N, C-alpha and C positions, 0 to 999 in steps of 0.2 A: 729686643730680646737679648738677654745675656745669660749664659749658662755658667754657673759657678761650681768650682770643684775645690775641696780642701786638698792639700798635698798628701793627706793620708787616705783619700778616697780612691776608688777605682777610676782609672782614666776613662774618659768618654771615648767611644769608638766611632760615633757618627761624625761624618764630615761637617765642617762648618757651612753655614748658608752661603749662597752665591755671593762672591765678592767679600765674604767674611773670613775671619782667621781664628785659629785656636792658638793661644799663647801658652807655652809651657815653660816652667821654671827650671833652672839648672839642677842637676843632681850632684851628689857628693863626688862620684867617681866617673861619671859619664856612662855608667853601665846599668843605670836604672835604679840605683839606691838614692833615696831622697836625702838631700843635705839637711842637717839638723840646724834649725834656726830658732831664735826666741819666738815663742807664740805660734799660733796656727798661720800657715801661709795658704793663700787661695790662688786659684787660677780662673781664667774665664775665656769663653769663646765669644768673639765680637762679631757683630753684624758689619756689613759694608759701611753703614752710616757711622758706626762707632770707630771703624778703622779710619775713615776720612777725618773725623774729629781728632783722633790720635795723631795722624800725620800733621795736621795743622798745629797742634800743640807743640810737637817736636820742631816743626819748621820755624815757628815763631821764636822758640828758645834759641835755636841755632843761629837765626838771624840777629839775635841780640847778643851773641857771643857767649851764651850759657853753655856749659859743658854737657856732655851726655848724661852725667850723673844728675845734673840739675833738671834735665828734661824728664828723667826717670822719677824724680821727686814730684814734678808736675803731673805726670801720668798717674802715679799712685794716688795723689790728692784728688784729681778729677774723677778717678774711678771710684774712690770711696765716697766722694761727695755727691756724685750724680750719675754714676755708671756711664760716663762720657755722653750724657744727654744735655745738649746746650739749652734745652727748654725746661729743664728740671726746676721745680718750684717747691720750696718748703717754707711756709710763712713769708717772711720778708726776704728770705734768701733766694737767689735766682742764678741759674746758669751752671756751667761746668764746675765752678769752684764754690758755688753757693755764696757768692759775695753779697754784701749788704752794707749799708751805712754811707756816711759822707765820704769816706775814703774812696769809694767806688762810684761816686755820684756821676762822674763823667764817662763811665765805662758802659759800653753796650754789652750788657752781661749775657745776652743770648747770641752774641757773635763770638764763635770759638777763638778767632784770632785776637780780638780786642780783650776778651776776658783772660786769655792766656798771657797776653802782654802785661796786663795789670798784675797777674800772679807773679810773673818773673820780676817785675819791678820791685815788688815787696820782698821777694826772696833775696834779690841782690842787695836791698837796703837793710833788711833785718838779719839776714844770715850770710854775710859776705864770705864766710869761710865754708859755705855749703859743700864745696868740692873736697874738703879735707876728710879723709876716711874716718877720722876720729869723731866727726859729726854724723850722728845717725840720721839717715834720710827722713825717717818718721818724725824725729825731733825738729828737723828743719821745717817740715810741712806744718807741724803743730805751731811753731813760732809764727809762721805766716798766717795760719788760719785761726789760731786762738780758739780751737774747738773745745766745747765743754766735755766732749767724749774722750779727749786726750790723744796722745800720740799712738797708742796701741792700735787704733782703728786704721791708721795709715800704714803702720808697720806690717800688717798682714799682706799688703800688696807689694812689699819691697822687692822680692825676687821676681815677681811677675812683671812689674814695671821696668825693672832692670833688663829683663829679656826683651821686652817690647822696644824699649829705647835703643838697645843694642842693634836691633834690626833697622829701625826707622831713622836713626841719626845719620847713618852712612850708606844705607842700601835699601833694597827692596825685599819684602818678605818672599821666602821661597814657597813654591807650590809643592805639596807633598808632605811626607812625615818628617818630624824633627827627631833628633837623637838626644842622648843623655845630657848634652851641653845646654839644652833648652833652646827655645827659639819660637818661630812662628810657622805654622802650616796653614796655607790659604787655599780656598777653593776658587778657581777662575770662573768667569762669567758674571754678567750683570754689572760689570765695572766695579769700582771700589770707592767711587766718590759719593757725594751726598744725594745725587739724583738716581732714583730707581729706574733701571733699564730692564725691560722684560725680554728675556732670551729663551728661545725654545729651539734646541738643536742649532742650526745655522740661520735661524730667523730672528730678527730683532724688530720689536715693535717700538717705534719712535716714542719717547716719553713726551708728555704735554709741554715740558719746558723747551722742547725743540721748536715748537711753533709750526710743526709740519705733521700732518696726519698721514699715517701709512705704516706698512710693514715692509722691511727690506730683507732680502735673502743674500747671505754672504756666500762666497765661493768655498769656504772651508772653515774649520773651527778656529784656526789662528786669526783669520780676518774677523770672525765674530768677536773674539776676545778683545782685539785691538779697538774695533769700532765701539763696542759696549763700554770699554774703559774710557775712551775719549768723551762719549756722551754722558757718562756718569758725573762729569765735572762741568756740565752746562751751567752757566751763570757764575762760574768762578772768575774772579777778577783777573784781567791781564796784568802781568808784572814783568817788565823787561829783565831778562836774565833769570826768570823764575821757572821752576819745575825741574825735576829730575826723575830717575826711575822709581823713586818712592812716592812721588806725588807733587803737589804744589810746594813752592819754597819762597822765601823772601827774595825780592828782586834786587837788582844792583843799579848803581848810578850810571847815567849815560851823558851827563853834562848838558842835557837838553830837554826834549819833550817828556821823556820818562821821569826825569827828576821833577818836572813841573806837576806831574800827576802823582808824585809820591811813591813811585814803583819800588824804590829802595826800602820802603817800610811796609810794603804790601805783600801778602802771601798770595801767590797765584802762579800763572804760567805765561810764558811768551809763546810764540807760535811753534818754535822748534822744541821747547821744553815740554809742551803738551804731547808732541809726537814721541819724544823720548819715553815719557811715562807710558803712553798707550801701548807702544810696541814692547816695552819691558814686561808688561803683563802677559805677553805671549812668548816670553823668553828670547826676544830679539833686542840686541843692543844697538841702537842707532848712534851715529855721531851726534854731538850736542848742538851744532849750529846748522842752519838751513842750507848754507852753501855746501857743506860736507854731506848732508843728507841727500842732496841732489845728485851726488856722485855714488850713492850707496845702492846696492842691489842692481836690478835690471831696468834699463830705460826702455819704455814702450810708447808707441804713439797714443795720443789722447783718445782716439777713437776705439782703442782696445782696453780702456780703463775698466778696472773691476773694483768693487767695494774693498776698502782697505789700502788702496794705492795712495801714494803721496803726490800731491799737486803742488806746483811751484809757480811763482811769479818772479820774473827776472832771470838772467843768466850772466853771472852767478846770481843765485837766488837771494831775494830780499824778503820773501815770505813763503811759508809752507802751510798746507792744510791737508786734511784727510778726506778722501773721497768716500761718500756714503752709498752712492748708487743713484739710480733713476726711478722716479715715480711718474708714470704716465708720460714718459719721454722727457721729463725735467730732471736735470742733474743737481744733486745736493752734496754739501760738504759740511764738515765741522772744523772750526778753527778758533784760535785765540788771536783776534784781529789786530789790536793796537792798544796803546796806553789809553786809559780812560774807558775802555770797553770791557766786555766779559766774553768768556768762551760761549760760542753760539753756533747754531746750525743755520744754513741758508743756501741760496743758489750758488752754483759754481760761476765765478766771474771769468768769462773766457775772453775778456778784453783787457786793456790796460796792463800789458806786460805778461799776460798768461803764457806760460811755457807749454808748447804743444806736445811735450813728452811728459810721461808720468814715471814714477819710480815704484817698482814692486819689490818689497823687501824679502820675499820668500822664494 
C-alpha cells in the first residue's frame, strides 16, 4: 500500500500504518507554504516493508561512497519505477529499478541490495558529476534508466526523495509530526524491517520466521517496540560493524573471518548494531559496541530478566542478544550471531561464557 498526495492536495491526517512512515516535502518558508518547483511534486506514505527497502537502498549507496544526493536520486527512481516493491514486474523489467537486459544479467533483481548496487554502479559510471547542483536529479536518473517516459516522471519525486534521504542517510526517522522543513513521521509498532510482526498492546505474536510458536507479553510499550523492531529483521544477514539507529548498513573489514564472508560488502547487522537499531525505535540511544552496552542501564541478576533486557556473553562482552521471554519455561532470545549467519530467534545459551547479569535500558 502506498498513499500518494500531490503537493497541491490536502494533507492526509491519518497516521501511517504500524512501522510505516509519512514523508513530507520541504516548504518554501517552513511555515506551511509549498515551495514552487517545476512540475507537480508528489508525496507518499510508506509501509514498514517499503521503509525497510528504502533503508537498504540508502545503506548500499552510503557504503559505496555515494553522497546523500545520489541516494535521493536512487530513491526517486525506485519509487517511480516500482513504488519500492522489490518484486515488481513489468514485461521483462523486474525489481526496484525495473532493470532488464544483458547489463543486469548477473544481478539478483529482486534483492534490494544487489539491484541498488547495480543502479549506483551505473550512476557513477554514466553520471560521474551527479552531485553537482547543476545536474538535475531527474536527468541523472533518466541517464541511468533510459526510460521512454522521460525525466519528468522521476522529477515529480525530487523533493520527496530528498526529504527521505536526508533522514535515512545520517539518522533515524522521528516519531510524530513533521514541520515545514519536511521530513518523516513514523508510527511505532510492528517493527520496521521486512518481517511482519503482529503487535496488540503489549503482546507480540512471534512471526513464522522466528521458528517458534507462541505469544509473548512485554512488560511495557517500550519493550514491545524494541522487541518488535528486532524481530522485524529476522533473516537479515550478519555484517561485522553493520547496523545503526536507522537500520542495517554496510559492514566493515576485520582482517579475518568477517572479510572472508564479505561483510564489508554486505548490508546487515552485527550483534550490537541490531541492539542499537531496536532500542532507537523506542527513543533509547545505546552505545555502539557490546562492551559499552554491557555497562549501560541497570544490571540485574539473570533470574530477574524481563523481555527487552540485554543478554551478554563474556566480561567484557564479546556478544549481545535481546531477551524475548519464556514460553512454557523455555527462555528465548533474538540475535545477530556471527559472520555467515542471519538475524534469528532461538534458545538462550546459558553456558559458554554467558554472563549471569542482564542489562535493563529503561
